[in-house]
LUMPABA-958692 format. One line per field, with one value per residue: residue in three letters; x, y, z of N, C-alpha, C in turn. Coordinates in steps of 0.02 Angstrom, whole numbers, plus 50000, padded with zeros to 5 digits. Layout:
res <- c(ALA,...);
n_X <- c(X,...);
n_Y <- c(Y,...);
n_Z <- c(Z,...);
ca_X <- c(X,...);
ca_Y <- c(Y,...);
ca_Z <- c(Z,...);
c_X <- c(X,...);
c_Y <- c(Y,...);
c_Z <- c(Z,...);
This chain:
res <- c(UNK,UNK,UNK,UNK,UNK,UNK,UNK,UNK,UNK,UNK,UNK,UNK,UNK,UNK,UNK,UNK,UNK,UNK,UNK,UNK,UNK,UNK,UNK,UNK,UNK,UNK,UNK,UNK,UNK,UNK,UNK,UNK,UNK,UNK,UNK,UNK,UNK,UNK,UNK,UNK,UNK,UNK,UNK,UNK,UNK,UNK,UNK,UNK,UNK,UNK,UNK,UNK,UNK,UNK,UNK,UNK,UNK,UNK,UNK,UNK,UNK,UNK,UNK,UNK,UNK,UNK,UNK,UNK,UNK,UNK,UNK,UNK,UNK,UNK,UNK,UNK,UNK,UNK,UNK,UNK,UNK,UNK,UNK,UNK,UNK,UNK,UNK,UNK,UNK,UNK,UNK,UNK,UNK,UNK,UNK,UNK,UNK,UNK,UNK,UNK,UNK,UNK,UNK,UNK,UNK,UNK,UNK,UNK,UNK,UNK,UNK,UNK,UNK,UNK,UNK,UNK,UNK,UNK,UNK,UNK,UNK,UNK,UNK,UNK,UNK,UNK,UNK,UNK,UNK,UNK,UNK,UNK,UNK,UNK,UNK,UNK,UNK,UNK,UNK,UNK,UNK,UNK,UNK,UNK,UNK,UNK,UNK,UNK,UNK,UNK,UNK,UNK,UNK,UNK,UNK,UNK,UNK,UNK,UNK,UNK,UNK,UNK,UNK,UNK,UNK,UNK,UNK,UNK,UNK,UNK,UNK,UNK,UNK,UNK,UNK,UNK,UNK,UNK,UNK,UNK,UNK,UNK,UNK,UNK,UNK,UNK,UNK,UNK,UNK,UNK,UNK,UNK,UNK,UNK,UNK,UNK,UNK,UNK,UNK,UNK,UNK,UNK,UNK,UNK,UNK,UNK,UNK,UNK,UNK,UNK,UNK,UNK,UNK,UNK,UNK,UNK,UNK,UNK,UNK,UNK,UNK,UNK,UNK,UNK,UNK,UNK,UNK,UNK,UNK,UNK,UNK,UNK,UNK,UNK,UNK,UNK,UNK,UNK,UNK,UNK,UNK,UNK,UNK,UNK,UNK,UNK,UNK,UNK,UNK,UNK,UNK,UNK,UNK,UNK,UNK,UNK,UNK,UNK,UNK,UNK,UNK,UNK,UNK,UNK,UNK,UNK,UNK,UNK,UNK,UNK,UNK,UNK,UNK,UNK,UNK,UNK,UNK,UNK,UNK,UNK,UNK,UNK,UNK,UNK,UNK,UNK,UNK,UNK,UNK,UNK,UNK,UNK,UNK,UNK,UNK,UNK,UNK,UNK,UNK,UNK,UNK,UNK,UNK,UNK,UNK,UNK,UNK,UNK);
n_X <- c(52970,52973,53062,52986,52885,52962,53012,52892,52857,52960,52928,52809,52846,52939,52869,52829,52841,52999,53068,53081,53188,53143,53116,53204,53224,53342,53493,53653,53784,53917,54091,54206,54331,54506,54606,54740,54894,54943,55083,55154,55286,55438,55509,55631,55637,55595,55697,55810,55773,55778,55917,55962,55906,55969,56103,56082,56043,56160,56246,56180,56196,56336,56349,56277,56355,56473,56427,56409,56537,56568,56521,56530,56541,56443,56335,56285,56171,56053,56118,56169,56053,55985,56076,56081,55953,55958,56056,55998,55895,55971,56026,55909,55865,55972,55959,55834,55865,55957,55881,55839,55743,55615,55457,55337,55170,55028,54879,54708,54594,54425,54312,54154,54023,53876,53805,53884,53997,54092,54252,54429,54575,54746,54852,55017,55109,55243,55298,55378,55449,55560,55552,55460,55529,55628,55548,55500,55610,55660,55554,55517,55635,55628,55516,55572,55669,55584,55513,55614,55654,55540,55536,55462,55391,55466,55374,55267,55335,55372,55246,55200,55292,55263,55132,55166,55244,55145,55067,55154,55181,55052,55021,55108,55054,54932,54974,55020,54906,54767,54680,54517,54469,54407,54508,54620,54590,54551,54668,54729,54643,54666,54798,54783,54711,54805,54897,54829,54841,54978,54986,54909,54988,55105,55055,54974,55037,55171,55163,55121,55229,55332,55291,55313,55450,55483,55445,55518,55567,55447,55387,55475,55461,55324,55325,55417,55365,55234,55264,55321,55213,55123,55187,55190,55055,55034,55088,54998,54902,54969,54993,54861,54831,54927,54983,54860,54739,54796,54799,54901,55055,55199,55319,55273,55234,55359,55429,55347,55354,55492,55513,55442,55516,55643,55610,55555,55659,55795,55784,55715,55810,55919,55859,55825,55953,56027,55948,55944,56075,56073,55985,55980,55885,55846,55939,55999,56089,56202,56288,56392,56381,56360,56452,56571,56587,56596,56650,56776,56723,56592,56599,56581,56660,56745,56780,56806,56783,56625,56630,56742);
n_Y <- c(54783,54834,54743,54625,54653,54663,54531,54466,54516,54464,54325,54321,54367,54275,54169,54203,54178,54168,54282,54234,54209,54283,54239,54322,54414,54471,54480,54405,54508,54559,54523,54652,54710,54715,54860,54859,54925,54934,54900,54936,54904,54899,54743,54607,54556,54667,54760,54696,54700,54838,54861,54779,54840,54964,54926,54878,54997,55070,54991,55004,55142,55147,55068,55145,55258,55207,55176,55305,55350,55303,55386,55551,55704,55795,55717,55658,55682,55604,55503,55572,55619,55498,55427,55512,55491,55358,55375,55465,55380,55278,55347,55375,55246,55204,55292,55250,55117,55130,55178,55310,55453,55415,55418,55400,55366,55397,55317,55311,55187,55151,55039,54984,54933,54838,54828,54877,55009,55090,55031,55065,55059,55092,55126,55117,55160,55150,55278,55305,55438,55477,55411,55485,55603,55556,55518,55645,55701,55609,55566,55684,55692,55573,55602,55706,55637,55558,55660,55728,55624,55606,55728,55834,55997,56128,56192,56100,55995,56055,56080,55950,55904,55988,55944,55816,55839,55893,55779,55694,55765,55786,55655,55625,55709,55645,55522,55558,55605,55626,55489,55439,55561,55673,55739,55657,55560,55652,55721,55613,55593,55711,55688,55580,55642,55735,55645,55599,55710,55705,55586,55627,55730,55659,55554,55615,55740,55697,55578,55631,55713,55618,55539,55626,55619,55502,55329,55227,55287,55326,55201,55153,55252,55241,55114,55120,55227,55183,55072,55136,55216,55115,55053,55162,55175,55072,55116,55206,55110,55021,55112,55137,55013,55005,55130,55192,55107,55010,54873,54789,54742,54832,54775,54711,54824,54889,54794,54788,54922,54924,54832,54898,55018,54972,54922,55037,55127,55072,54966,55038,55140,55066,55009,55126,55189,55091,55067,55196,55214,55144,55209,55336,55438,55476,55560,55694,55822,55924,56074,56218,56292,56172,56079,56151,56252,56421,56544,56669,56769,56782,56833,56961,57113,57209,57376,57436,57568,57625,57667,57608);
n_Z <- c(58159,58028,57974,57978,57883,57765,57753,57729,57602,57523,57531,57458,57327,57289,57242,57117,56938,56854,56734,56563,56419,56266,56096,55967,55811,55771,55685,55719,55784,55684,55708,55755,55648,55674,55666,55578,55526,55354,55272,55125,55048,54950,54901,54903,54770,54696,54727,54672,54539,54511,54519,54415,54301,54309,54278,54147,54081,54092,54013,53891,53868,53854,53739,53643,53642,53587,53459,53412,53388,53264,53168,53093,53192,53153,53121,53233,53307,53337,53408,53519,53583,53611,53690,53799,53850,53902,53997,54090,54131,54191,54300,54371,54407,54484,54591,54645,54675,54777,54878,54870,54810,54843,54920,55055,55048,55144,55166,55204,55219,55211,55288,55267,55373,55419,55544,55642,55692,55560,55507,55493,55391,55388,55258,55208,55078,54964,54855,54706,54667,54596,54478,54405,54386,54303,54190,54153,54097,54002,53915,53839,53762,53691,53612,53540,53467,53384,53320,53247,53165,53084,53026,53076,53109,53209,53291,53306,53368,53490,53547,53563,53657,53766,53796,53834,53951,54034,54047,54120,54241,54295,54315,54420,54520,54536,54587,54712,54767,54881,54951,54900,54858,54732,54666,54645,54543,54453,54415,54354,54245,54173,54138,54049,53946,53902,53851,53739,53656,53631,53556,53448,53387,53351,53272,53172,53124,53124,53046,52922,52885,52880,52774,52668,52658,52597,52553,52622,52740,52794,52822,52919,53018,53052,53106,53218,53290,53315,53393,53504,53552,53584,53692,53780,53805,53891,54011,54086,54116,54201,54303,54348,54404,54503,54584,54577,54608,54687,54658,54624,54702,54770,54722,54605,54534,54516,54437,54322,54272,54250,54145,54043,54035,53991,53865,53805,53804,53801,53701,53604,53575,53522,53409,53337,53312,53243,53129,53077,53033,52915,52836,52737,52719,52843,52896,52995,52980,53062,53063,53086,53245,53316,53260,53236,53329,53397,53284,53248,53172,53209,53336,53460,53450,53564,53616,53495,53379,53315,53185,53133);
ca_X <- c(52910,52994,53093,52933,52853,53010,53013,52828,52861,53004,52893,52760,52878,52978,52825,52816,52886,53055,53063,53120,53209,53097,53154,53209,53244,53401,53550,53711,53827,53981,54148,54240,54399,54558,54636,54812,54925,54965,55145,55167,55354,55473,55541,55695,55632,55594,55763,55854,55752,55805,55989,55971,55890,56024,56159,56062,56044,56231,56272,56150,56229,56402,56341,56257,56414,56518,56399,56417,56606,56574,56495,56557,56504,56385,56281,56276,56115,56014,56158,56174,55987,55968,56121,56059,55893,55976,56095,55949,55861,56018,56029,55847,55863,56022,55929,55783,55896,55992,55833,55825,55689,55556,55419,55285,55104,54984,54811,54659,54543,54366,54275,54085,53991,53804,53777,53934,54030,54142,54322,54476,54642,54796,54899,55078,55135,55298,55290,55444,55444,55618,55530,55426,55582,55657,55503,55494,55670,55673,55501,55525,55690,55601,55474,55617,55696,55533,55497,55667,55652,55486,55543,55409,55410,55483,55314,55230,55375,55367,55179,55197,55332,55224,55079,55198,55261,55083,55048,55198,55173,54986,55025,55139,55005,54883,55005,55026,54842,54734,54633,54446,54452,54403,54569,54667,54573,54547,54735,54740,54606,54703,54857,54761,54693,54868,54928,54794,54872,55043,54972,54884,55043,55151,55022,54949,55090,55230,55150,55119,55297,55372,55270,55346,55521,55492,55410,55559,55568,55379,55377,55513,55432,55261,55341,55447,55319,55180,55294,55329,55148,55094,55218,55168,54987,55035,55107,54940,54868,55006,54980,54795,54833,54976,54972,54790,54694,54837,54782,54964,55101,55254,55365,55242,55238,55429,55446,55309,55385,55560,55507,55422,55572,55695,55585,55541,55719,55851,55769,55699,55872,55958,55822,55831,56020,56048,55912,55965,56139,56060,55930,56003,55830,55836,55995,55991,56159,56210,56354,56393,56403,56360,56513,56631,56591,56591,56711,56793,56682,56529,56610,56572,56724,56737,56832,56815,56737,56573,56648,56803);
ca_Y <- c(54789,54842,54679,54576,54670,54647,54459,54446,54533,54414,54262,54326,54376,54215,54122,54227,54147,54208,54300,54192,54243,54277,54237,54384,54405,54513,54439,54415,54564,54534,54547,54712,54695,54756,54907,54849,54961,54894,54930,54912,54925,54859,54683,54587,54551,54735,54791,54665,54726,54906,54856,54749,54891,55013,54899,54876,55065,55089,54956,55035,55207,55134,55045,55200,55301,55174,55186,55375,55360,55280,55437,55617,55742,55829,55669,55622,55710,55549,55468,55612,55619,55430,55411,55551,55458,55300,55400,55488,55321,55244,55387,55366,55179,55203,55327,55208,55056,55148,55203,55382,55468,55377,55444,55354,55396,55369,55313,55284,55149,55143,54977,54996,54876,54846,54833,54906,55068,55077,55024,55097,55030,55140,55096,55155,55134,55188,55310,55318,55500,55482,55386,55540,55648,55522,55524,55715,55717,55563,55562,55737,55675,55522,55638,55743,55587,55541,55719,55739,55569,55618,55794,55879,56066,56143,56210,56039,55958,56088,56069,55880,55899,56020,55898,55760,55861,55897,55710,55666,55801,55771,55586,55629,55737,55593,55471,55585,55632,55596,55436,55452,55628,55677,55768,55605,55535,55710,55728,55555,55606,55763,55655,55541,55689,55761,55592,55598,55762,55679,55539,55665,55763,55611,55515,55656,55782,55656,55534,55669,55734,55559,55519,55671,55603,55441,55270,55189,55321,55323,55135,55148,55296,55213,55056,55137,55271,55141,55033,55180,55235,55056,55046,55218,55163,55024,55150,55225,55049,54999,55162,55125,54952,55011,55189,55213,55064,54965,54803,54752,54765,54875,54735,54703,54889,54901,54749,54809,54983,54909,54802,54950,55065,54941,54918,55103,55168,55034,54935,55093,55173,55022,55005,55190,55204,55041,55080,55262,55206,55114,55246,55405,55486,55496,55602,55764,55843,55990,56106,56279,56287,56102,56044,56192,56302,56491,56569,56738,56816,56792,56860,57032,57146,57263,57427,57463,57621,57604,57684,57574);
ca_Z <- c(58118,57958,57953,57965,57819,57712,57745,57699,57530,57492,57524,57404,57261,57271,57209,57048,56889,56830,56662,56517,56357,56210,56033,55927,55741,55758,55665,55763,55767,55660,55748,55729,55626,55703,55620,55575,55470,55297,55246,55057,55032,54902,54928,54874,54697,54669,54733,54622,54473,54503,54505,54348,54250,54312,54239,54077,54054,54085,53955,53832,53858,53827,53670,53599,53635,53539,53392,53391,53365,53196,53122,53110,53242,53123,53112,53297,53346,53365,53457,53579,53617,53634,53745,53857,53877,53943,54054,54138,54159,54236,54362,54407,54436,54537,54648,54675,54702,54839,54927,54862,54763,54865,54977,55079,55049,55194,55140,55250,55183,55253,55279,55288,55403,55424,55611,55687,55661,55508,55529,55448,55385,55365,55211,55196,55014,54935,54789,54678,54629,54551,54413,54369,54365,54244,54133,54132,54058,53947,53865,53789,53716,53645,53564,53497,53420,53335,53280,53199,53116,53037,52995,53101,53121,53278,53328,53324,53416,53555,53574,53586,53718,53819,53815,53869,54018,54071,54063,54172,54304,54323,54341,54486,54567,54549,54629,54779,54788,54939,54934,54909,54836,54658,54637,54625,54477,54408,54387,54309,54183,54136,54109,53991,53893,53875,53811,53675,53615,53609,53501,53391,53354,53321,53220,53117,53095,53111,52990,52859,52868,52863,52706,52620,52653,52559,52581,52669,52804,52822,52850,52981,53068,53076,53148,53282,53327,53339,53447,53562,53579,53614,53758,53822,53826,53947,54073,54129,54140,54260,54355,54376,54445,54557,54626,54576,54647,54728,54644,54624,54753,54749,54681,54539,54501,54496,54382,54262,54245,54227,54078,53996,54025,53950,53797,53777,53801,53776,53637,53557,53554,53478,53346,53302,53289,53194,53066,53053,52998,52850,52804,52726,52723,52912,52918,53017,52984,53093,53059,53126,53315,53337,53239,53232,53382,53377,53250,53265,53135,53244,53402,53468,53463,53611,53615,53429,53361,53269,53115,53111);
c_X <- c(52927,53024,53040,52897,52897,53012,52949,52827,52904,52969,52843,52792,52918,52936,52809,52864,52940,53046,53107,53135,53159,53137,53151,53233,53304,53460,53609,53755,53894,54038,54181,54312,54449,54590,54712,54841,54949,55025,55160,55233,55385,55508,55605,55691,55630,55661,55812,55837,55780,55880,56002,55959,55944,56083,56142,56065,56116,56261,56244,56183,56299,56398,56323,56315,56463,56492,56409,56488,56616,56550,56526,56513,56442,56325,56265,56216,56073,56052,56162,56109,55973,56013,56102,55998,55913,56019,56048,55913,55907,56023,55967,55845,55916,55994,55878,55813,55932,55946,55819,55769,55625,55522,55366,55219,55060,54912,54766,54602,54485,54330,54205,54054,53916,53780,53825,53965,54083,54211,54367,54543,54689,54847,54958,55112,55190,55280,55359,55441,55504,55600,55498,55477,55616,55613,55498,55555,55677,55617,55501,55581,55668,55557,55518,55649,55646,55515,55550,55668,55599,55493,55488,55436,55426,55423,55275,55269,55369,55299,55171,55235,55295,55168,55107,55216,55200,55060,55089,55184,55104,54982,55057,55091,54952,54911,55009,54960,54811,54682,54561,54425,54449,54467,54616,54652,54561,54614,54750,54704,54640,54764,54839,54742,54756,54902,54894,54823,54941,55034,54951,54941,55089,55118,55003,55006,55152,55221,55151,55189,55341,55354,55305,55420,55534,55460,55452,55559,55498,55366,55413,55482,55367,55274,55367,55402,55260,55203,55298,55261,55112,55122,55194,55096,54984,55052,55047,54900,54902,54994,54913,54793,54878,54960,54898,54746,54730,54817,54844,55011,55157,55304,55337,55245,55308,55447,55411,55340,55455,55558,55490,55479,55627,55673,55579,55604,55778,55839,55752,55763,55913,55925,55831,55901,56044,56013,55932,56029,56129,56009,55952,55948,55819,55890,55971,56061,56163,56281,56354,56418,56407,56426,56576,56639,56584,56656,56720,56749,56615,56537,56601,56639,56712,56794,56845,56763,56685,56591,56708,56787);
c_Y <- c(54792,54778,54627,54589,54650,54572,54434,54460,54483,54348,54264,54329,54315,54164,54142,54193,54195,54224,54255,54232,54231,54278,54304,54367,54448,54468,54453,54472,54538,54561,54607,54693,54742,54800,54900,54887,54913,54929,54897,54941,54877,54800,54666,54583,54619,54769,54762,54690,54795,54904,54827,54802,54946,54989,54898,54946,55090,55056,54986,55102,55197,55111,55101,55249,55272,55181,55257,55388,55339,55330,55504,55654,55774,55783,55631,55647,55654,55512,55506,55611,55551,55409,55450,55520,55402,55321,55425,55429,55284,55281,55377,55298,55171,55236,55282,55145,55069,55179,55277,55392,55431,55413,55392,55391,55359,55374,55281,55252,55135,55078,54988,54930,54890,54863,54860,54967,55047,55072,55052,55060,55083,55104,55143,55125,55180,55215,55329,55381,55512,55458,55442,55592,55621,55533,55596,55737,55673,55561,55622,55723,55620,55554,55677,55696,55572,55600,55734,55685,55582,55684,55842,55949,56077,56159,56148,55997,55988,56076,55997,55871,55931,55975,55839,55779,55868,55827,55682,55699,55788,55699,55583,55657,55685,55540,55494,55612,55593,55546,55458,55522,55630,55705,55714,55580,55592,55723,55672,55566,55659,55733,55615,55586,55718,55708,55587,55652,55740,55632,55577,55698,55714,55573,55557,55696,55741,55611,55571,55691,55674,55535,55561,55655,55536,55381,55231,55222,55319,55255,55128,55191,55267,55154,55076,55183,55230,55097,55075,55197,55175,55044,55101,55209,55115,55059,55171,55166,55023,55047,55150,55065,54959,55071,55207,55171,55015,54891,54760,54783,54808,54837,54726,54768,54901,54858,54770,54871,54969,54879,54855,54999,55036,54939,54988,55146,55129,55004,54987,55125,55131,55017,55068,55199,55154,55053,55147,55257,55179,55153,55319,55457,55511,55544,55672,55789,55914,56014,56168,56266,56214,56067,56085,56242,56372,56513,56643,56788,56830,56822,56935,57063,57207,57313,57457,57517,57596,57616,57647,57517);
c_Z <- c(58043,57931,57937,57900,57761,57699,57712,57624,57494,57482,57467,57335,57241,57235,57136,57000,56867,56756,56620,56454,56302,56145,55997,55857,55722,55741,55711,55738,55744,55702,55715,55710,55658,55649,55623,55516,55416,55265,55178,55034,54982,54936,54891,54798,54665,54671,54682,54552,54460,54486,54435,54294,54251,54270,54165,54045,54046,54023,53890,53817,53828,53754,53622,53589,53585,53468,53367,53365,53293,53145,53141,53159,53215,53116,53177,53338,53378,53420,53524,53619,53648,53693,53808,53890,53924,54003,54109,54172,54208,54303,54404,54442,54491,54600,54683,54707,54768,54891,54924,54811,54779,54923,54996,55083,55101,55171,55192,55211,55231,55237,55308,55313,55413,55494,55663,55654,55610,55539,55475,55449,55357,55322,55201,55134,54987,54866,54764,54635,54584,54481,54372,54347,54302,54183,54108,54091,53996,53895,53817,53739,53668,53592,53515,53445,53364,53290,53228,53145,53063,53000,53016,53111,53195,53320,53351,53374,53486,53586,53599,53651,53777,53843,53854,53941,54062,54093,54121,54240,54335,54347,54409,54538,54585,54596,54701,54806,54845,54917,54947,54889,54760,54626,54610,54554,54428,54375,54337,54242,54141,54102,54046,53933,53861,53831,53742,53628,53590,53550,53439,53352,53318,53263,53160,53085,53079,53051,52924,52837,52848,52793,52654,52610,52619,52593,52631,52738,52836,52855,52917,53035,53096,53123,53216,53323,53354,53397,53511,53594,53610,53684,53805,53846,53885,54013,54115,54153,54203,54318,54389,54421,54506,54602,54630,54623,54692,54720,54641,54675,54725,54706,54610,54499,54475,54436,54318,54231,54218,54157,54026,53983,53981,53877,53765,53770,53772,53708,53584,53531,53507,53410,53305,53272,53235,53127,53036,53013,52927,52809,52794,52733,52794,52938,52940,53029,53010,53086,53103,53196,53338,53321,53246,53288,53355,53343,53267,53230,53171,53313,53404,53487,53507,53604,53546,53416,53312,53197,53090,53064);
C-alpha cells in the first residue's frame, strides 16, 4: 500500500517544471592570493659593495695617518679624529660584509579585499644594526671636527653631539619598530627633530664663531659644513625608502648608504685635512698631556708629610 502511494507521488511531481537559474547582480568573487613569505635579503651586488667600502675606508685611514706624520703631535688633533672616523667605518663594513651586525625583522603586511577575508604577507627583511653603531661613534666625531674648525664652545659642541646621538638611536628604534604601529614613525619623527637641533647648532653657533676667525676660515667652514649637512639630509630620505616603507630593496639600501658614507667620511676627511694644512686659522694646537704626557710636578707624592 505504501509503495503504491509513493509511486503515485513520483508520477505527479515528475510533471512539474524544474527550477532554473535566475540572473543575479553579484560580481564574481576574486581569487584569494596565496600568502607566500617575502625574504628581503642582501644579494651579490650588496655584498660586493660592502667589501669595496671596507677597502676604501682602510685606504683612507692609511692616507690620513700618513698625512699626520707630516705635522708635529701638537697639531694632529684633526688627523686623529678623522682617522678614527674611517677606522670605525671600516670595522662596521667588515662586520656587515662578513654577515655580522645584522638582524632579520619580521613584518606582517595586510592586504584588504572587498568580498573575501583579508590576506597577509610575512616579510623578512635584514636590518644592518652595525651601521647604527658606526653612526653613533662616527657622527659625533664629525661634529667635533666641525665644531673645532669653527671654534665653537664646548657647551655647544656637547649639545650638538647629544642631539646627534638621539637622532641615531631613535633611528635604530624606528628601524626595528613593529609595522603598522605609530611608534615606528614616532621614533622617526623624533630623529628628524633631533637632526634639526644639530643643524641649528652648526649653522648658527658654528657660523658665528667661524666668522670671528676670519673670512677665509668662514668660507671654508660654510662650504664643508654645508656639504656635510646636505649629505646627512639624504640619510633619512634613504631610511624612509628602505627600512621605513621598503620601496627599495636591501641591495639598493646598501649601495645608497655606501655612497653617502664614502662622501661623508672619506671625502670629508681628505678635504678637511688638505685644506687645514693650508689654513693657519684652523689650527688647534694642543700641548700639555696631549703632547708631553704627565710630568713629575703634576704627580701625587705618597708617603710625604703635609708639612714637608
